[in-house]
Structure formats: structure tokens, C-alpha cells
KOLSE-974357 format. One record per atom (N, C-alpha, C, CB): atom name; x, y, z. Coordinates in nm, 4 decimals. Glycine has a CB too. Layout:
<rs>
@atom: CA; X: X; Y: Y; Z: Z
...
</rs>
This chain:
<rs>
@atom: N; X: 3.3739; Y: 4.0113; Z: -2.8836
@atom: CA; X: 3.2364; Y: 3.9933; Z: -2.7999
@atom: C; X: 3.2284; Y: 3.9114; Z: -2.7857
@atom: CB; X: 3.1242; Y: 4.0199; Z: -2.8249
@atom: N; X: 3.2383; Y: 3.7885; Z: -2.6692
@atom: CA; X: 3.1610; Y: 3.6713; Z: -2.7425
@atom: C; X: 3.0309; Y: 3.6285; Z: -2.7701
@atom: CB; X: 3.1870; Y: 3.5847; Z: -2.6996
@atom: N; X: 2.9828; Y: 3.5566; Z: -2.8295
@atom: CA; X: 2.8609; Y: 3.4958; Z: -2.8429
@atom: C; X: 2.8492; Y: 3.3988; Z: -2.8015
@atom: CB; X: 2.8202; Y: 3.4834; Z: -2.9378
@atom: N; X: 2.7292; Y: 3.3884; Z: -2.7524
@atom: CA; X: 2.6182; Y: 3.2713; Z: -2.6284
@atom: C; X: 2.5705; Y: 3.1727; Z: -2.7450
@atom: CB; X: 2.4301; Y: 3.3681; Z: -2.5261
@atom: N; X: 2.5778; Y: 3.0520; Z: -2.7169
@atom: CA; X: 2.5346; Y: 2.9899; Z: -2.8109
@atom: C; X: 2.3743; Y: 2.9544; Z: -2.7231
@atom: CB; X: 2.6480; Y: 2.8639; Z: -2.8626
@atom: N; X: 2.2977; Y: 2.8530; Z: -2.7687
@atom: CA; X: 2.1700; Y: 2.9175; Z: -2.7325
@atom: C; X: 2.1171; Y: 2.7305; Z: -2.7222
@atom: CB; X: 2.0827; Y: 3.0587; Z: -2.8764
@atom: N; X: 2.0317; Y: 2.7542; Z: -2.6314
@atom: CA; X: 2.0841; Y: 2.6552; Z: -2.6001
@atom: C; X: 1.9246; Y: 2.6211; Z: -2.5640
@atom: CB; X: 2.2147; Y: 2.6574; Z: -2.4994
@atom: N; X: 1.8692; Y: 2.4544; Z: -2.5829
@atom: CA; X: 1.7458; Y: 2.4158; Z: -2.5903
@atom: C; X: 1.6918; Y: 2.3116; Z: -2.5189
@atom: CB; X: 1.7254; Y: 2.3965; Z: -2.6958
@atom: N; X: 1.5715; Y: 2.2567; Z: -2.4308
@atom: CA; X: 1.5801; Y: 2.1400; Z: -2.3772
@atom: C; X: 1.5538; Y: 2.0408; Z: -2.4641
@atom: CB; X: 1.5091; Y: 2.1312; Z: -2.2770
@atom: N; X: 1.6516; Y: 1.8812; Z: -2.4424
@atom: CA; X: 1.6332; Y: 1.7969; Z: -2.4753
@atom: C; X: 1.5073; Y: 1.6791; Z: -2.5236
@atom: CB; X: 1.6897; Y: 1.7939; Z: -2.4185
@atom: N; X: 1.4928; Y: 1.6101; Z: -2.6161
@atom: CA; X: 1.4253; Y: 1.6505; Z: -2.6631
@atom: C; X: 1.4368; Y: 1.4412; Z: -2.7883
@atom: CB; X: 1.4674; Y: 1.8389; Z: -2.7017
@atom: N; X: 1.3713; Y: 1.3840; Z: -2.7235
@atom: CA; X: 1.3875; Y: 1.2404; Z: -2.8462
@atom: C; X: 1.3224; Y: 1.2809; Z: -2.9430
@atom: CB; X: 1.3219; Y: 1.0812; Z: -2.8129
@atom: N; X: 1.2502; Y: 1.3586; Z: -3.0186
@atom: CA; X: 1.2263; Y: 1.4052; Z: -3.1498
@atom: C; X: 1.3003; Y: 1.4611; Z: -3.2606
@atom: CB; X: 1.1599; Y: 1.4735; Z: -3.1365
@atom: N; X: 1.3567; Y: 1.3639; Z: -3.3285
@atom: CA; X: 1.4633; Y: 1.4319; Z: -3.4632
@atom: C; X: 1.3940; Y: 1.5793; Z: -3.5767
@atom: CB; X: 1.4906; Y: 1.2660; Z: -3.5974
@atom: N; X: 1.4056; Y: 1.6633; Z: -3.5055
@atom: CA; X: 1.3093; Y: 1.7394; Z: -3.5786
@atom: C; X: 1.4561; Y: 1.8533; Z: -3.5980
@atom: CB; X: 1.1353; Y: 1.7944; Z: -3.4807
@atom: N; X: 1.6172; Y: 1.7886; Z: -3.6245
@atom: CA; X: 1.6915; Y: 1.9578; Z: -3.6292
@atom: C; X: 1.7019; Y: 2.0151; Z: -3.8504
@atom: CB; X: 1.9446; Y: 1.9274; Z: -3.5269
@atom: N; X: 1.6824; Y: 1.8458; Z: -3.8720
@atom: CA; X: 1.6600; Y: 1.8148; Z: -4.0085
@atom: C; X: 1.5610; Y: 1.7899; Z: -4.0214
@atom: CB; X: 1.7182; Y: 1.7338; Z: -4.0644
@atom: N; X: 1.5118; Y: 1.7741; Z: -4.1962
@atom: CA; X: 1.4502; Y: 1.7427; Z: -4.2677
@atom: C; X: 1.4560; Y: 1.5870; Z: -4.3503
@atom: CB; X: 1.4618; Y: 1.8411; Z: -4.3205
@atom: N; X: 1.6148; Y: 1.6217; Z: -4.4528
@atom: CA; X: 1.6603; Y: 1.5192; Z: -4.4421
@atom: C; X: 1.7168; Y: 1.4509; Z: -4.4169
@atom: CB; X: 1.6664; Y: 1.5012; Z: -4.4654
@atom: N; X: 1.8331; Y: 1.5081; Z: -4.2793
@atom: CA; X: 1.8507; Y: 1.3697; Z: -4.1930
@atom: C; X: 1.7371; Y: 1.3031; Z: -4.0763
@atom: CB; X: 1.9827; Y: 1.3962; Z: -4.1087
@atom: N; X: 1.5970; Y: 1.4064; Z: -4.0807
@atom: CA; X: 1.5086; Y: 1.3087; Z: -3.9998
@atom: C; X: 1.4372; Y: 1.1781; Z: -4.1397
@atom: CB; X: 1.3557; Y: 1.4296; Z: -3.9047
@atom: N; X: 1.4526; Y: 1.1784; Z: -4.2632
@atom: CA; X: 1.3990; Y: 1.1002; Z: -4.3656
@atom: C; X: 1.5562; Y: 0.9875; Z: -4.3628
@atom: CB; X: 1.3522; Y: 1.2096; Z: -4.5321
@atom: N; X: 1.6509; Y: 1.0082; Z: -4.3203
@atom: CA; X: 1.7566; Y: 0.9085; Z: -4.3419
@atom: C; X: 1.7124; Y: 0.7710; Z: -4.2430
@atom: CB; X: 1.9152; Y: 0.9815; Z: -4.2974
@atom: N; X: 1.7220; Y: 0.9191; Z: -4.1202
@atom: CA; X: 1.6867; Y: 0.8391; Z: -4.0257
@atom: C; X: 1.5913; Y: 0.7246; Z: -3.9570
@atom: CB; X: 1.6874; Y: 0.8939; Z: -3.9882
@atom: N; X: 1.4853; Y: 0.7871; Z: -4.0443
@atom: CA; X: 1.3611; Y: 0.6708; Z: -4.0771
@atom: C; X: 1.4100; Y: 0.5662; Z: -4.2130
@atom: CB; X: 1.1919; Y: 0.7691; Z: -4.1311
@atom: N; X: 1.4708; Y: 0.6052; Z: -4.2485
@atom: CA; X: 1.4653; Y: 0.5228; Z: -4.3751
@atom: C; X: 1.5617; Y: 0.3765; Z: -4.3580
@atom: CB; X: 1.5262; Y: 0.6256; Z: -4.5072
@atom: N; X: 1.6852; Y: 0.3832; Z: -4.2666
@atom: CA; X: 1.7381; Y: 0.2939; Z: -4.1687
@atom: C; X: 1.8402; Y: 0.3765; Z: -4.1003
@atom: CB; X: 1.7958; Y: 0.1614; Z: -4.2287
@atom: N; X: 1.8013; Y: 0.3229; Z: -3.9940
@atom: CA; X: 1.9014; Y: 0.3509; Z: -3.8526
@atom: C; X: 2.0690; Y: 0.3438; Z: -3.9185
@atom: CB; X: 1.8726; Y: 0.1940; Z: -3.7051
@atom: N; X: 2.1044; Y: 0.2437; Z: -3.9978
@atom: CA; X: 2.2753; Y: 0.1859; Z: -3.9831
@atom: C; X: 2.3228; Y: 0.2727; Z: -4.0818
@atom: CB; X: 2.3208; Y: 0.0038; Z: -4.0239
@atom: N; X: 2.1939; Y: 0.3260; Z: -4.2238
@atom: CA; X: 2.2346; Y: 0.4200; Z: -4.3184
@atom: C; X: 2.2810; Y: 0.5445; Z: -4.1995
@atom: CB; X: 2.0989; Y: 0.4599; Z: -4.4405
@atom: N; X: 2.2353; Y: 0.5976; Z: -4.1444
@atom: CA; X: 2.2019; Y: 0.7369; Z: -4.0943
@atom: C; X: 2.3216; Y: 0.7513; Z: -4.0068
@atom: CB; X: 2.0515; Y: 0.7563; Z: -4.0134
@atom: N; X: 2.3425; Y: 0.6072; Z: -3.9180
@atom: CA; X: 2.4915; Y: 0.6373; Z: -3.8052
@atom: C; X: 2.6512; Y: 0.6513; Z: -3.9021
@atom: CB; X: 2.5160; Y: 0.4577; Z: -3.6728
@atom: N; X: 2.6660; Y: 0.5712; Z: -4.0432
@atom: CA; X: 2.7497; Y: 0.6094; Z: -4.0890
@atom: C; X: 2.7303; Y: 0.6919; Z: -4.1784
@atom: CB; X: 2.8056; Y: 0.5377; Z: -4.1112
@atom: N; X: 2.6618; Y: 0.7796; Z: -4.2335
@atom: CA; X: 2.6331; Y: 0.8818; Z: -4.3207
@atom: C; X: 2.6611; Y: 1.0332; Z: -4.2017
@atom: CB; X: 2.4538; Y: 0.8522; Z: -4.3926
@atom: N; X: 2.5885; Y: 1.0277; Z: -4.0728
@atom: CA; X: 2.6739; Y: 1.1363; Z: -3.9927
@atom: C; X: 2.7695; Y: 1.1246; Z: -3.8540
@atom: CB; X: 2.5774; Y: 1.2288; Z: -3.9558
@atom: N; X: 2.7544; Y: 0.9756; Z: -3.8343
@atom: CA; X: 2.8783; Y: 1.0495; Z: -3.7217
@atom: C; X: 3.0445; Y: 0.9229; Z: -3.6809
@atom: CB; X: 2.7581; Y: 1.0803; Z: -3.5169
@atom: N; X: 2.9945; Y: 0.8162; Z: -3.8089
@atom: CA; X: 3.1595; Y: 0.7677; Z: -3.8792
@atom: C; X: 3.2799; Y: 0.8700; Z: -3.9876
@atom: CB; X: 3.1155; Y: 0.6301; Z: -3.9930
@atom: N; X: 3.1641; Y: 1.0126; Z: -4.0301
@atom: CA; X: 3.2696; Y: 1.1231; Z: -4.0859
@atom: C; X: 3.3651; Y: 1.1962; Z: -3.9874
@atom: CB; X: 3.1908; Y: 1.2379; Z: -4.1542
@atom: N; X: 3.3452; Y: 1.2265; Z: -3.8371
@atom: CA; X: 3.3844; Y: 1.2851; Z: -3.8007
@atom: C; X: 3.4409; Y: 1.2078; Z: -3.6898
@atom: CB; X: 3.3219; Y: 1.3735; Z: -3.8031
@atom: N; X: 3.5248; Y: 1.0819; Z: -3.6346
@atom: CA; X: 3.5433; Y: 0.9961; Z: -3.6551
@atom: C; X: 3.6498; Y: 0.9330; Z: -3.6859
@atom: CB; X: 3.4884; Y: 0.9909; Z: -3.6967
@atom: N; X: 3.6234; Y: 0.9127; Z: -3.8447
@atom: CA; X: 3.7742; Y: 0.8525; Z: -3.9353
@atom: C; X: 3.8698; Y: 0.9191; Z: -3.9331
@atom: CB; X: 3.7737; Y: 0.8347; Z: -4.0799
@atom: N; X: 4.0286; Y: 0.8942; Z: -3.9027
@atom: CA; X: 4.1267; Y: 0.9770; Z: -3.9655
@atom: C; X: 4.1579; Y: 0.8739; Z: -4.0534
@atom: CB; X: 4.2457; Y: 1.0410; Z: -3.8797
@atom: N; X: 4.2218; Y: 0.9994; Z: -4.1209
@atom: CA; X: 4.3041; Y: 1.0240; Z: -4.1893
@atom: C; X: 4.4532; Y: 0.9570; Z: -4.2184
@atom: CB; X: 4.3010; Y: 1.1197; Z: -4.1589
@atom: N; X: 4.4608; Y: 0.8852; Z: -4.2957
@atom: CA; X: 4.6474; Y: 0.8139; Z: -4.2626
@atom: C; X: 4.6907; Y: 0.9522; Z: -4.2634
@atom: CB; X: 4.7564; Y: 0.6894; Z: -4.4119
@atom: N; X: 4.7997; Y: 0.8927; Z: -4.2530
@atom: CA; X: 4.9500; Y: 1.0573; Z: -4.2960
@atom: C; X: 4.9766; Y: 1.0811; Z: -4.3903
@atom: CB; X: 5.1056; Y: 1.0620; Z: -4.2648
@atom: N; X: 5.0088; Y: 1.2154; Z: -4.4155
@atom: CA; X: 5.0689; Y: 1.1779; Z: -4.5575
@atom: C; X: 4.9380; Y: 1.2349; Z: -4.6007
@atom: CB; X: 5.1172; Y: 1.0023; Z: -4.6062
@atom: N; X: 4.7778; Y: 1.2246; Z: -4.5191
@atom: CA; X: 4.6647; Y: 1.2778; Z: -4.6438
@atom: C; X: 4.5479; Y: 1.3281; Z: -4.6473
@atom: CB; X: 4.6282; Y: 1.1984; Z: -4.7159
</rs>
């Protein structure tokens, strides 16, 4: 049976995680590198 993903309306408030919100409030650059570069960095061949 297929699972449906619940969708929520867009909000500019960062409310999904207290730790993410704290890091975002502390330093936007640190937040970006912590959460967004992990998924875009490619490992070297054989690594």
C-alpha cells in the first residue's frame, strides 16, 4: 500500500527543529554548510 506524504503550507518560520533553528539563528553560513553541503558533496572515486 502506498504511503501518502502529508503536505503543509509554506511558512518562512523555521519551526521543524529546535537545533536547526538555533544554528540558523547563530550563524547563517554555518547552518548552510552544516545542512546543505552534506547532500551536494560527492565522494572521490573509490572513496
